[in-house]
C-alpha positions in Angstrom: 123.4 54.1 -36.2 126.0 54.3 -33.5 124.9 54.9 -29.9 127.7 56.3 -27.7 128.4 54.4 -24.4 126.5 55.6 -21.4 129.7 57.1 -19.8 129.8 59.5 -22.7 126.2 60.7 -22.6 126.4 63.1 -19.7 123.1 63.7 -17.9 121.4 60.9 -19.8 122.7 58.7 -16.9 120.5 60.7 -14.4 117.4 60.6 -16.7 117.7 56.8 -17.0 118.4 56.5 -13.3 115.2 58.4 -12.5 113.3 56.2 -14.9 114.6 53.0 -13.3 114.2 54.4 -9.8 110.5 55.1 -10.5 110.0 51.7 -12.2 111.6 49.7 -9.4 110.0 51.8 -6.6 106.6 50.9 -8.0 107.6 47.2 -8.6 108.9 46.7 -5.1 106.2 48.8 -3.3 108.6 51.5 -2.1 107.0 54.8 -3.2 108.8 58.1 -2.5 112.4 56.9 -3.0 114.8 59.4 -4.3 118.5 59.6 -5.0 120.6 61.9 -2.7 122.7 64.6 -4.4 125.8 62.6 -3.6 124.4 59.4 -5.2 123.4 61.4 -8.3 127.0 62.7 -8.5 128.4 59.2 -8.1 126.2 58.0 -10.9 127.4 60.8 -13.1 131.1 60.1 -12.5 131.0 56.3 -12.7 132.5 54.8 -15.9 129.5 52.4 -16.7 131.4 49.6 -18.4 128.2 47.6 -18.5 126.3 50.6 -20.0 122.5 50.8 -19.4 122.1 47.2 -18.2 124.6 47.9 -15.4 122.8 51.1 -14.5 119.5 49.2 -14.4 120.9 46.5 -12.2 122.5 49.0 -9.9 119.2 50.9 -9.4 117.2 47.7 -8.9 119.6 46.5 -6.2 119.6 49.9 -4.5 115.8 50.0 -4.4 115.5 46.5 -3.0 118.1 47.3 -0.3 116.8 50.8 0.5 115.6 51.2 4.1 114.7 54.9 4.0 113.4 57.4 1.5 116.8 58.5 0.2 119.4 56.3 -1.6 122.9 57.4 -0.6 126.1 56.6 -2.7 126.9 53.5 -0.5 123.4 52.2 -1.3 124.4 52.0 -5.0 127.1 49.5 -4.2 129.3 50.6 -7.1 132.8 49.4 -7.1 135.6 51.9 -6.6 136.6 53.2 -10.0 140.1 54.3 -10.8 140.3 58.1 -10.9 141.5 59.9 -14.1 145.2 60.5 -14.2 144.7 64.2 -13.6 142.9 63.5 -10.3 145.9 61.9 -8.6 149.1 64.0 -8.1 152.0 62.9 -10.3 154.0 60.1 -8.6 151.5 59.9 -5.7 150.3 56.4 -6.6 151.8 53.9 -8.9 150.2 53.6 -12.3 149.4 50.0 -11.7 147.9 50.8 -8.2 145.2 48.2 -7.3 141.9 50.0 -6.9 139.9 46.8 -6.2 138.5 46.0 -2.7 136.7 47.7 0.1 137.2 51.4 0.9 139.2 50.4 3.9 141.5 48.1 1.9 142.1 50.6 -0.9 142.7 53.4 1.6 145.2 51.3 3.5 147.2 50.5 0.3 147.2 54.1 -0.8 148.3 55.4 2.6 151.1 52.8 2.8 152.3 53.8 -0.7 152.1 57.6 0.0 153.9 57.1 3.4 156.7 55.2 1.6 157.1 58.0 -1.0 157.1 60.6 1.7 159.7 58.7 3.8 162.0 58.1 0.8 161.8 61.8 -0.4 162.4 63.1 3.1 165.4 60.8 3.6 166.9 61.9 0.3 166.3 65.6 1.2 168.0 65.0 4.6 170.8 63.0 2.9 169.7 59.9 4.8 170.3 61.6 8.2 167.7 59.9 10.3 167.7 62.4 13.1 167.0 65.3 10.8 164.4 63.3 8.8 162.6 62.4 12.0 162.5 66.0 13.1 161.2 67.1 9.7 158.5 64.5 9.7 157.5 65.3 13.3 158.1 61.8 14.6 160.6 60.2 16.9 163.8 58.5 15.5 162.5 55.2 16.9 159.2 55.6 14.9 161.1 56.6 11.8 163.3 53.5 12.0 160.2 51.3 12.4 158.5 53.0 9.4 161.6 52.7 7.3 161.8 49.0 8.1 158.1 48.5 7.2 158.5 50.4 3.9 161.7 48.4 3.1 163.8 51.5 3.1 166.2 50.8 5.9 170.0 50.8 5.1 
């Protein structure tokens, strides 16, 4: 008998999460705990490489650390998962983009990459005329120069 991985079992994730939430709420003396709608959505869209055991550990940790009656997505402490290819516009991020790290670190890397792509595309459109490119981007020529240097795109 083959049991499909948790990530392929749809709403089973939520049924199991509710089970584990109830179990650990009783075990740790925290009655009335519930998952917020955003946390439930996060559970549904996470890839669950560790299957049911990973879900169980996630809920146990969330219950232990809960300081209110509602567990929010950040309370689940799930790592950032790489979005499906269809969720990221073509060419927006490199295929080997590093999705590991804190939200702040991943966001900074993504913003830096997107800025570099936008700078390069704008410079090409403007035939590398920095004055026109700066106007189009709504920044000063001095700022454009600094950004081109940072992105490694200066002549």
